[in-house]
C-alpha positions in Angstrom: 54.6 7.4 1.6 55.8 5.7 4.9 58.9 4.5 3.2 59.6 8.0 1.9 59.0 9.6 5.3 61.5 7.2 6.9 64.2 8.0 4.2 63.6 11.7 4.8 63.9 11.3 8.5 67.1 9.4 8.2 68.7 12.0 5.7 67.7 14.9 7.9 69.2 13.0 11.1 72.4 12.4 9.5 72.7 14.8 6.3 76.1 13.4 5.3 74.7 9.8 5.1 74.8 9.3 1.4 73.0 6.0 1.3 69.9 7.6 2.6 69.8 10.3 -0.1 70.6 7.6 -2.8 67.7 5.4 -1.4 65.3 8.3 -1.2 66.2 9.3 -4.9 65.6 5.7 -6.1 62.4 5.5 -4.2 61.0 8.7 -5.8 62.1 8.0 -9.5 61.6 4.1 -9.6 58.6 3.4 -7.1 56.8 6.7 -7.3 57.7 7.3 -10.9 58.6 11.0 -10.2 60.8 12.6 -12.9 64.6 13.0 -13.0 64.3 16.4 -11.1 63.1 14.7 -8.0 66.0 12.3 -7.9 68.5 15.0 -9.0 67.6 17.2 -6.0 68.6 14.2 -3.8 71.8 13.4 -5.5 72.8 17.1 -5.4 72.0 17.2 -1.7 74.1 14.2 -1.0 77.1 15.7 -2.8 76.6 19.1 -1.1 76.4 17.5 2.5 79.4 15.4 2.0 81.3 18.5 1.1 80.0 20.5 4.1 81.1 17.6 6.5 84.6 17.5 5.0 84.1 13.9 3.8 85.4 12.5 0.5 83.1 12.3 -2.5 81.0 9.0 -2.9 81.5 6.9 -6.0 78.2 5.3 -5.0 76.2 8.6 -5.2 77.9 9.4 -8.7 77.2 5.9 -10.0 73.5 6.0 -9.1 73.1 9.6 -10.2 74.7 8.8 -13.5 72.3 5.8 -14.1 69.4 7.9 -13.2 70.5 10.7 -15.7 70.8 8.1 -18.5 67.6 6.1 -17.7 65.3 8.8 -16.7 66.4 12.0 -18.5 68.1 10.3 -21.5 71.2 12.6 -20.9 74.2 10.6 -22.0 76.6 13.4 -21.9 75.8 14.2 -18.3 75.6 10.4 -17.3 79.1 10.1 -18.8 80.5 13.0 -16.7 79.1 11.4 -13.5 80.4 8.0 -14.3 83.6 9.5 -14.8 83.4 11.2 -11.5 82.6 8.1 -9.8 85.8 6.5 -11.3 87.8 9.5 -10.3 86.7 8.9 -6.6 87.2 5.1 -6.9 88.9 3.7 -10.0 88.1 0.3 -8.8 84.3 0.9 -8.7 83.1 -2.1 -10.6 79.4 -0.9 -10.5 80.4 2.3 -12.4 82.4 0.6 -15.0 79.7 -2.0 -15.4 76.9 0.6 -15.9 79.1 2.9 -18.2 79.9 0.0 -20.2 76.2 -1.0 -20.7 75.5 2.6 -21.5 78.2 2.8 -24.3 77.1 -0.5 -25.7 73.6 0.9 -26.0 75.1 3.8 -27.9 77.0 1.3 -30.1 80.3 2.7 -28.9 81.6 -1.0 -28.9 85.4 -0.4 -28.2 84.7 2.0 -25.2 82.1 -0.5 -24.0 84.6 -3.3 -24.1 87.1 -1.3 -22.2 84.7 -0.6 -19.5 83.9 -4.3 -19.1 87.4 -5.4 -19.0 88.2 -2.7 -16.3 85.2 -4.0 -14.2 86.4 -7.5 -14.5 89.9 -6.5 -13.5 88.7 -5.6 -10.2 85.6 -7.9 -10.0 86.6 -11.2 -11.9 83.6 -13.4 -10.6 80.7 -10.9 -11.2 78.1 -12.7 -13.3 76.3 -9.5 -14.1 79.5 -7.9 -15.7 80.2 -11.3 -17.6 76.6 -11.4 -18.9 76.5 -7.7 -20.0 79.9 -8.1 -21.7 78.7 -11.4 -23.5 75.4 -9.5 -24.6 77.5 -6.7 -26.0 79.6 -9.4 -28.0 76.3 -10.7 -29.2 75.3 -7.2 -30.6 78.3 -5.7 -32.1 78.7 -6.1 -35.8 82.3 -7.7 -35.7 81.6 -9.6 -32.3 83.0 -12.9 -31.6 80.5 -15.7 -31.2 83.2 -17.7 -29.4 83.9 -14.9 -26.9 80.3 -14.4 -26.3 79.9 -18.1 -25.4 83.1 -18.0 -23.2 81.6 -15.2 -21.2 78.2 -16.8 -20.9 79.9 -19.9 -19.7 81.9 -17.9 -17.2 78.8 -16.2 -15.9 76.9 -19.3 -15.4 80.0 -21.0 -13.8 79.8 -18.2 -11.1 76.0 -18.4 -10.8 74.7 -21.5 -12.4 71.0 -20.9 -11.5 70.7 -17.5 -13.0 67.6 -17.8 -15.2 68.3 -14.5 -16.9 71.8 -15.5 -18.0 70.4 -18.9 -19.2 67.8 -17.2 -21.3 70.1 -14.7 -22.8 72.5 -17.5 -23.8 69.7 -19.7 -25.1 68.5 -16.9 -27.5 72.1 -16.4 -28.7 72.8 -20.1 -29.5 69.4 -20.4 -31.1 70.3 -17.5 -33.4 73.4 -19.4 -34.2 71.2 -22.5 -35.2 71.8 -24.7 -32.3 68.2 -25.1 -31.2 68.8 -28.2 -29.1 71.3 -26.4 -26.8 69.0 -23.3 -26.6 66.2 -25.9 -25.6 68.4 -27.2 -22.9 69.4 -23.7 -21.5 65.7 -22.7 -21.3 64.7 -25.9 -19.6 67.6 -25.2 -17.0 66.4 -21.7 -16.6 62.8 -22.7 -15.7 64.2 -25.3 -13.4 66.5 -22.8 -11.6 63.7 -20.3 -11.3 60.2 -21.5 -11.9 58.6 -18.0 -11.4 60.9 -16.3 -14.0 58.3 -15.6 -16.8 60.7 -14.4 -19.5 62.4 -17.7 -19.6 59.0 -19.5 -20.0 58.1 -17.1 -22.8 61.3 -17.6 -24.5 61.0 -21.5 -24.4 57.5 -21.3 -25.7 58.4 -19.0 -28.5 61.4 -21.3 -29.3 59.0 -24.3 -29.7 56.5 -22.2 -31.8 59.5 -21.5 -34.2 61.4 -24.6 -34.3 59.4 -27.3 -32.5 55.6 -28.0 -32.5 52.6 -26.1 -31.5 51.4 -28.6 -28.8 54.9 -28.5 -26.9 54.8 -24.6 -27.2 51.1 -24.7 -25.6 52.1 -27.0 -22.9 55.1 -24.6 -22.0 53.0 -21.5 -22.1 50.4 -23.3 -19.7 53.2 -24.5 -17.3 54.7 -21.0 -17.3 51.2 -19.4 -16.3 50.7 -21.9 -13.5 54.3 -21.4 -12.3 54.1 -17.5 -12.4 50.6 -16.9 -11.4 50.4 -14.2 -8.6 48.0 -14.5 -5.7 44.9 -12.3 -6.3 45.8 -12.3 -10.0 42.4 -13.8 -11.0 42.2 -16.3 -13.8 44.8 -14.6 -15.9 47.4 -15.1 -13.3 48.2 -11.4 -13.0 50.6 -9.0 -14.6 53.6 -11.5 -14.6 51.7 -13.9 -16.8 50.7 -11.1 -19.4 53.6 -11.8 -21.8 53.0 -15.4 -21.7 49.4 -15.1 -22.6 50.4 -12.5 -25.3 53.0 -15.0 -26.9 50.3 -18.0 -26.6 48.0 -15.6 -28.4 50.6 -15.1 -31.2 50.9 -18.9 -31.6 47.1 -19.5 -31.8 46.7 -16.7 -34.4 49.2 -18.4 -36.7 47.5 -21.9 -36.5 
């Protein structure tokens, strides 16, 4: 509530300050879990105040607004319109290209998603998030190229070698291709890069459950729980460890 009051005060003191309205919208829809309408009011106000002040429209506002319409309201048509507005304002807005590409990939519009990722990389060649999203799209599309996906993962990791999320996604892909040893090595690198990244511990434990042996899997789940345990989380280690306990439970149910 205190954070909300501060953002409201900042927006009132300078109504054309777009970042304050975006922050307020994201606070309400993400942290307070209010519906899309609460966020929409903030974005509409930001748009109106910029117009009243005679200032240019903001690609930042339209990109954030579009993402909310897609994620909170599941309104693909409206989200697409807003992403296009963002790109009209700033054709080099890599954030808009990236998020539009992710949405189009979710909707299996593979060619359009590829166009978006390529456009994003044209203006932001060393962005690991774009490279990873593009790689993931290649792993999912029916006619995707495994070689292209691997090249994109490698480029993402060259930019950000300690990205546990990228290492995990890459590992899951190569495991699917049958290269379990490389997958194991990538997941080990992920846990070394970020010891508190529960999903990479879970992925490694599940990999050993399927392709290794149960004792190794148990040891990995236990290490992950110790590493990810939250203070005040009790004996279970807290919410972050829940997926590790669940995966461990699946292992024991099969033994």
